[in-house]
ROGU-380164 format. One record per residue (C-alpha): y, x, z; residue in one letter. Coordinates in Angstrom, 3 decimals. Layout:
<pts>
PT        yy        xx        zz  r
PT         Y         X         Z  A
...
</pts>
This chain:
<pts>
PT        yy        xx        zz  r
PT    78.755    71.142   120.415  M
PT    77.440    73.650   122.929  Q
PT    78.854    76.557   120.961  A
PT    82.401    75.424   121.784  E
PT    81.816    75.923   125.490  E
PT    83.480    79.086   126.679  G
PT    85.908    79.255   123.753  L
PT    88.784    77.522   125.552  H
PT    90.592    80.764   126.457  A
PT    90.374    82.068   122.885  V
PT    91.596    78.726   121.505  F
PT    94.469    78.664   124.001  A
PT    95.659    82.061   122.803  R
PT    95.551    80.886   119.181  I
PT    97.608    77.820   120.109  E
PT   100.213    79.956   121.905  E
PT   100.629    82.048   118.762  T
PT   100.879    78.881   116.670  E
PT   103.677    77.546   118.882  F
PT   105.612    80.825   118.724  F
PT   105.368    81.030   114.935  N
PT   106.153    77.356   114.411  H
PT   109.298    77.741   116.479  E
PT   110.295    80.745   114.350  K
PT   109.711    78.885   111.079  V
PT   111.564    75.785   112.285  L
PT   114.552    77.924   113.275  A
PT   114.573    79.431   109.762  A
PT   114.633    75.963   108.170  F
PT   117.528    74.935   110.387  Q
PT   119.450    78.151   109.859  Q
PT   119.203    77.781   106.083  E
PT   120.199    74.085   106.291  K
PT   117.293    73.042   104.078  I
PT   117.915    69.621   102.493  A
PT   116.359    67.296    99.922  Q
PT   118.357    68.917    97.138  R
PT   116.346    72.137    97.548  H
PT   113.140    70.408    96.451  F
PT   114.321    69.474    92.941  M
PT   112.594    70.934    89.863  P
PT   114.404    73.236    87.471  T
PT   113.856    74.280    83.849  T
PT   114.820    76.969    81.390  G
PT   116.315    80.192    82.643  Y
PT   116.684    78.945    86.202  G
PT   120.227    80.234    86.725  Y
PT   121.693    79.095    90.066  D
PT   118.376    77.581    91.183  D
PT   119.276    76.656    94.762  I
PT   115.729    75.581    95.614  G
PT   114.241    78.913    94.565  R
PT   116.964    80.963    96.241  D
PT   116.839    79.069    99.539  A
PT   113.044    79.311    99.605  L
PT   113.271    83.069    99.268  E
PT   115.797    83.319   102.090  R
PT   113.534    81.126   104.198  L
PT   110.556    83.415   103.630  F
PT   112.708    86.427   104.460  A
PT   113.556    84.867   107.835  H
PT   109.932    83.951   108.560  A
PT   108.627    87.428   107.672  M
PT   111.414    89.437   109.324  G
PT   112.630    90.707   105.951  A
PT   116.016    91.474   104.419  E
PT   114.981    89.735   101.212  D
PT   111.989    88.118    99.534  A
PT   110.641    87.245    96.115  L
PT   108.695    83.948    96.265  V
PT   107.564    82.714    92.870  R
PT   105.005    80.361    91.359  P
PT   104.827    82.813    88.432  Q
PT   102.911    85.245    90.688  I
PT    99.331    84.191    90.012  V
PT    97.538    85.534    93.101  N
PT    97.692    88.035    95.937  G
PT    96.517    90.970    93.850  T
PT    99.221    90.198    91.302  H
PT   101.844    90.268    94.086  A
PT   100.526    93.648    95.271  L
PT   100.382    95.151    91.782  Y
PT   103.854    93.821    91.051  L
PT   105.245    95.553    94.134  A
PT   103.461    98.830    93.379  L
PT   104.472    98.815    89.708  A
PT   108.049    97.944    90.583  G
PT   108.479   100.853    92.984  I
PT   106.233   103.655    91.688  L
PT   107.223   105.900    88.789  R
PT   105.326   108.451    86.661  P
PT   104.470   111.473    88.789  G
PT   104.482   109.502    92.053  D
PT   101.417   109.247    94.272  T
PT   100.110   106.177    96.051  L
PT    98.324   106.936    99.334  L
PT    96.037   104.277   100.813  S
PT    95.849   104.778   104.592  A
PT    93.077   102.221   105.043  T
PT    90.484   103.634   102.668  G
PT    89.252   101.993    99.505  K
PT    91.306    98.922    98.565  P
PT    89.972    95.487    97.698  Y
PT    87.880    95.352    94.506  D
PT    90.466    93.612    92.314  T
PT    93.311    95.944    93.330  L
PT    91.131    99.002    92.743  E
PT    91.029    98.182    89.047  K
PT    94.779    97.612    88.943  A
PT    95.270   101.094    90.367  I
PT    92.821   102.959    88.162  S
PT    91.288   102.127    84.799  S
PT    88.391   104.386    85.822  G
PT    87.604   102.250    88.879  G
PT    84.626   100.554    87.323  G
PT    86.575    98.475    84.822  G
PT    85.794    99.375    81.221  K
PT    88.574    98.550    78.842  G
PT    91.111    97.805    81.586  V
PT    94.617    98.650    80.450  T
PT    97.962    98.716    82.190  G
PT    96.598   100.199    85.416  S
PT    98.905   102.444    87.428  L
PT    97.114   105.655    86.485  D
PT    97.791   104.974    82.805  E
PT   101.499   105.201    83.625  F
PT   101.091   108.551    85.361  G
PT   100.777   107.327    88.953  V
PT    98.300   109.306    91.040  R
PT    96.149   107.868    93.806  Y
PT    94.565   109.232    96.942  R
PT    93.208   107.706   100.143  E
PT    92.366   108.481   103.740  T
PT    89.382   106.792   105.339  A
PT    89.540   104.811   108.548  L
PT    88.129   106.511   111.637  L
PT    86.010   104.126   113.734  N
PT    87.858   101.177   112.172  D
PT    91.215   102.723   113.163  A
PT    93.938   104.327   111.056  I
PT    93.357   108.073   110.946  N
PT    96.963   109.022   111.655  I
PT    96.180   112.749   111.635  H
PT    94.779   112.654   108.089  E
PT    97.631   110.464   106.837  V
PT   100.213   112.884   108.213  I
PT    98.359   115.879   106.786  E
PT    98.315   114.224   103.352  A
PT   102.070   113.602   103.560  L
PT   102.761   117.202   104.555  R
PT   100.747   118.682   101.716  E
PT   101.797   116.287    98.954  D
PT   105.511   115.667    98.447  S
PT   104.804   113.294    95.537  T
PT   103.513   110.533    97.859  I
PT   106.000   107.705    97.445  K
PT   104.080   104.759    98.913  I
PT   101.818   104.745   101.946  V
PT    99.719   101.619   101.594  Y
PT    97.916    99.614   104.281  F
PT    95.438    96.803   103.668  Q
PT    95.663    94.591   106.728  R
PT    92.555    92.520   106.054  S
PT    89.064    93.929   105.524  R
PT    88.285    92.923   101.954  G
PT    84.521    93.312   101.570  Y
PT    84.301    96.013   104.252  A
PT    82.524    95.633   107.585  W
PT    85.511    96.348   109.826  R
PT    88.114    94.589   111.903  R
PT    91.454    93.760   110.385  A
PT    94.308    96.135   111.201  V
PT    96.634    94.592   113.769  S
PT   100.395    94.983   113.786  C
PT   100.113    96.840   117.087  D
PT    97.648    99.285   115.560  A
PT    99.949    99.816   112.576  M
PT   103.005   100.442   114.724  K
PT   102.069   103.936   115.935  A
PT   100.996   104.993   112.428  A
PT   104.203   103.706   110.872  L
PT   106.320   105.566   113.427  Q
PT   104.450   108.811   112.700  A
PT   104.851   108.336   108.944  I
PT   108.567   107.638   109.322  R
PT   109.014   110.826   111.388  A
PT   107.094   112.951   108.877  T
PT   108.216   111.459   105.544  A
PT   111.334   109.341   106.124  P
PT   111.718   108.579   102.403  D
PT   108.167   107.316   101.917  A
PT   107.846   103.574   101.350  V
PT   105.437   101.867   103.738  I
PT   103.726    98.899   102.122  M
PT   101.300    96.420   103.655  V
PT    98.906    94.028   101.925  D
PT    99.551    91.055   104.210  N
PT    96.952    88.716   102.659  C
PT    95.104    86.593   105.240  Y
PT    97.299    87.961   108.052  G
PT   100.454    85.836   107.972  E
PT   101.111    83.923   111.225  F
PT    97.889    85.159   112.832  V
PT    99.925    87.252   115.269  E
PT   103.400    86.797   116.723  T
PT   104.629    89.717   114.603  M
PT   104.557    90.521   110.923  E
PT   104.216    94.112   109.594  P
PT   107.912    94.333   108.695  L
PT   108.724    93.815   112.361  E
PT   106.796    96.938   113.368  V
PT   108.230    99.264   110.734  G
PT   106.823    98.413   107.286  A
PT   109.230    98.423   104.335  D
PT   107.574    95.862   102.105  I
PT   104.708    93.337   102.300  I
PT   103.024    91.096    99.763  A
PT   100.635    88.168    99.745  G
PT    99.446    84.920    98.215  S
PT   100.857    81.440    98.675  L
PT    97.395    79.863    98.417  I
PT    96.439    81.689   101.597  K
PT    98.140    81.410   104.987  N
PT   101.848    81.030   104.105  P
PT   101.276    78.142   101.687  G
PT    99.816    75.986   104.437  G
PT    97.264    74.489   102.040  G
PT   100.055    72.708   100.134  L
PT   101.537    75.359    97.857  A
PT    99.848    74.813    94.468  P
PT   100.126    78.425    93.285  T
PT   102.224    81.543    93.695  G
PT   102.748    84.704    95.664  G
PT   105.444    86.543    97.567  Y
PT   106.844    90.002    98.191  V
PT   109.189    90.549   101.153  A
PT   110.962    93.523   102.676  G
PT   113.954    95.805   102.173  R
PT   116.499    94.346    99.767  R
PT   116.635    97.448    97.573  S
PT   112.857    97.386    97.113  L
PT   112.742    93.662    96.401  I
PT   115.279    94.161    93.638  E
PT   113.023    96.806    92.060  C
PT   110.096    94.408    92.180  V
PT   112.171    91.546    90.773  A
PT   113.166    93.699    87.792  Q
PT   109.460    94.212    87.104  R
PT   108.641    90.495    87.454  L
PT   111.317    89.397    84.991  T
PT   113.226    92.167    83.238  L
PT   115.786    94.881    84.025  P
PT   119.262    93.463    84.366  G
PT   118.155    89.964    85.350  M
PT   115.785    90.447    88.277  G
PT   115.875    87.565    90.757  K
PT   118.543    85.615    88.892  E
PT   116.102    83.952    86.501  V
PT   112.884    81.992    86.793  G
PT   112.627    78.209    86.984  S
PT   109.908    75.825    88.149  Y
PT   109.650    72.380    86.641  S
PT   107.086    71.259    89.209  G
PT   109.584    71.107    92.073  G
PT   109.649    73.171    95.261  Y
PT   108.671    70.565    97.864  L
PT   105.053    71.768    98.404  P
PT   106.229    75.362    98.933  F
PT   108.714    74.330   101.618  Y
PT   106.337    71.924   103.309  Q
PT   103.505    74.428   103.051  G
PT   105.526    77.130   104.798  L
PT   106.469    74.671   107.540  F
PT   102.772    73.782   108.055  M
PT   101.553    77.373   107.771  A
PT   101.464    78.298   111.493  P
PT    99.440    75.171   112.295  H
PT    97.014    75.479   109.389  V
PT    96.522    79.188   110.147  T
PT    95.632    78.248   113.726  A
PT    93.097    75.690   112.456  Q
PT    91.515    78.419   110.326  S
PT    91.378    80.836   113.244  L
PT    89.665    78.285   115.479  K
PT    87.140    77.647   112.715  T
PT    86.455    81.384   112.376  A
PT    85.876    81.701   116.123  V
PT    83.487    78.722   116.112  L
PT    81.451    80.104   113.196  F
PT    81.147    83.393   115.069  A
PT    79.918    81.685   118.223  R
PT    77.460    79.419   116.393  V
PT    75.858    82.241   114.419  F
PT    75.823    84.690   117.320  E
PT    73.841    82.127   119.308  T
PT    71.486    81.762   116.360  A
PT    70.811    85.506   116.353  G
PT    73.150    86.725   113.588  F
PT    75.556    89.663   113.719  T
PT    79.231    88.713   113.409  T
PT    82.558    90.501   113.088  L
PT    84.816    89.839   114.905  P
PT    82.697    88.536   117.769  E
PT    83.568    85.074   119.067  S
PT    84.892    86.437   122.337  G
PT    87.363    88.746   120.608  D
PT    90.620    87.113   121.681  A
PT    92.814    89.196   119.386  H
PT    92.381    88.642   115.661  R
PT    94.566    89.979   112.876  S
PT    93.358    87.906   109.947  D
PT    91.596    84.585   109.390  I
PT    88.372    86.026   107.981  I
PT    85.021    85.847   109.752  Q
PT    82.192    88.093   108.585  A
PT    78.550    87.053   109.072  L
PT    75.624    89.336   108.276  R
PT    72.293    88.070   106.905  F
PT    68.890    89.706   106.640  H
PT    68.121    88.578   103.105  T
PT    69.838    87.760    99.836  K
PT    68.293    84.296    99.943  E
PT    69.760    83.512   103.371  A
PT    73.178    84.706   102.240  L
PT    73.107    82.472    99.159  I
PT    71.840    79.502   101.181  A
PT    74.721    79.907   103.628  F
PT    77.399    79.999   100.934  V
PT    75.858    77.001    99.179  Q
PT    75.946    75.060   102.465  S
PT    79.709    75.627   102.720  I
PT    80.098    74.142    99.240  Q
PT    78.148    71.058   100.286  R
PT    80.588    70.281   103.109  V
PT    83.608    70.559   100.793  A
PT    85.732    67.516    99.876  P
PT    85.851    68.654    96.236  I
PT    82.788    69.474    94.102  D
PT    80.441    69.032    97.060  S
PT    77.674    68.221    94.565  F
PT    77.951    71.644    92.903  V
PT    75.614    74.481    93.899  S
PT    77.340    77.868    93.447  P
PT    75.373    80.804    92.077  E
PT    76.149    84.537    91.967  P
PT    78.070    85.618    88.863  W
PT    79.946    88.531    87.352  N
PT    83.414    87.549    88.544  M
PT    86.291    89.376    86.767  P
PT    87.688    92.224    88.843  G
PT    84.636    92.732    91.084  Y
PT    82.103    95.556    90.981  S
PT    79.145    93.414    92.175  S
PT    78.041    89.891    91.472  Q
PT    79.858    87.460    93.760  V
PT    78.980    84.000    95.041  I
PT    81.827    81.745    96.106  M
PT    81.994    78.378    97.822  A
PT    85.368    76.926    97.007  A
PT    85.385    73.153    97.004  G
PT    89.126    73.160    97.483  T
PT    92.032    70.948    96.456  F
PT    93.871    74.051    95.185  I
PT    91.651    76.172    92.955  Q
PT    90.773    79.409    94.733  G
PT    92.650    78.475    97.909  S
PT    91.240    80.508   100.782  S
PT    93.280    78.777   103.463  I
PT    90.985    75.815   102.793  E
PT    87.424    76.098   104.106  L
PT    85.695    78.522   101.756  S
PT    83.242    81.413   101.719  A
PT    82.379    84.254    99.415  D
PT    80.011    87.198    99.352  A
PT    79.195    90.171    97.130  P
PT    75.478    90.216    96.297  I
PT    74.719    93.650    97.690  R
PT    73.238    95.097   100.850  E
PT    73.988    94.710   103.689  P
PT    74.167    91.001   102.882  Y
PT    77.478    89.821   104.315  T
PT    79.325    86.548   103.889  A
PT    83.043    86.176   104.497  Y
PT    84.221    82.751   105.582  I
PT    87.835    81.724   105.919  Q
PT    90.147    78.766   106.050  G
PT    90.047    75.121   107.160  A
PT    93.001    72.802   106.876  L
PT    91.653    71.027   109.959  A
PT    89.439    72.375   112.724  Y
PT    87.322    69.205   112.557  S
PT    86.394    70.129   108.976  H
PT    85.546    73.647   110.084  G
PT    83.378    72.194   112.845  R
PT    81.479    70.081   110.314  L
PT    81.037    73.153   108.139  G
PT    79.557    75.192   110.985  A
PT    77.135    72.389   111.848  M
PT    75.979    71.923   108.270  M
PT    75.645    75.638   107.571  A
PT    73.449    76.152   110.605  L
PT    71.332    73.099   109.785  Q
PT    70.801    74.317   106.211  S
PT    69.516    77.660   107.425  L
PT    67.302    75.996   110.040  M
PT    65.814    73.741   107.360  D
PT    65.105    76.806   105.244  A
PT    63.399    78.531   108.179  G
PT    65.951    81.318   108.349  K
PT    67.154    80.779   111.926  V
PT    65.173    81.963   114.922  K
PT    67.372    80.575   117.671  N
PT    69.215    77.290   117.938  C
PT    72.484    76.963   119.873  P
</pts>
């Protein structure tokens, strides 16, 4: 494919990062002396569950954390984020988002007035206040964050969303976070710095905890599950904070000591081991989609030549609603599962606009597998992510372009 020409340097950088992270994960497995006995299922209360406990230590090593909570009972990434926020914040505290408006589903978990009629149990109902500072030219506005901290002593958590959600911006890199985190620490040393790490794990050679964050959270059916974890989420960071979150997940007094899984832990271990490689396959796929659609005259973010990425998501902008829908439907047609299904926009729970999703995945909702989604609103933008194998991503790019050409929606052909 002509579009692959000129991408060798970008691919080489991705592979270097993959090697670094795979070495780190392998060392963690060896340090924890992981053995067959750790894969066994457990039932009931889950007391002394060695598989669960070793898995959490393993994640802590991989993420640069003191401790971690890694559980199949966490249903998705937003649940992991809400769990962390609810475990740490108390009535009268304020949550400050330093990256502007959060992702649609988390917005409703923060505030019952965020477009979700009848939503209960949101943070504001428990007396937690919320404020945000907007990004400035896609960068963290450190000045505004510091000003907010100086004028409001109730701010307990400063929150960063690493990935873009449904915003037209680049993901926030660990390097970009570092200066902001240092300034926050100097101004408000007791503030908890939290990062939504969804879609960002193993994309760089550092994780947010390694540049000064206190706690991170994410989904196991994204990067760190390697396409094998069947469900679950994680929270990792300072041990004292993880204990607070664990008390919220189970109940006060028991925390991390309970929680079994009768399915067995093998796919979680194997998924983490495969995660650096699968993440690299997804990144290569994202770069290829960018190059293919740039050549065909579409606007992309990041651009294909951008050698430094901080998440696995590729944004593509379309001129019409019809072109957007046709693109997402083409991704469904190249899927191994439900390829015969044609997705349509629908009122998906937790979202403020209709959403169309292509998700012909082995794990329902897995976005480390080749998938795409888009809110049906202007400007018409699709977000594509994942690919367990680059060859599958390559097929997806070819089919998506051909579908748009057949529909007369492509002016140029790579």
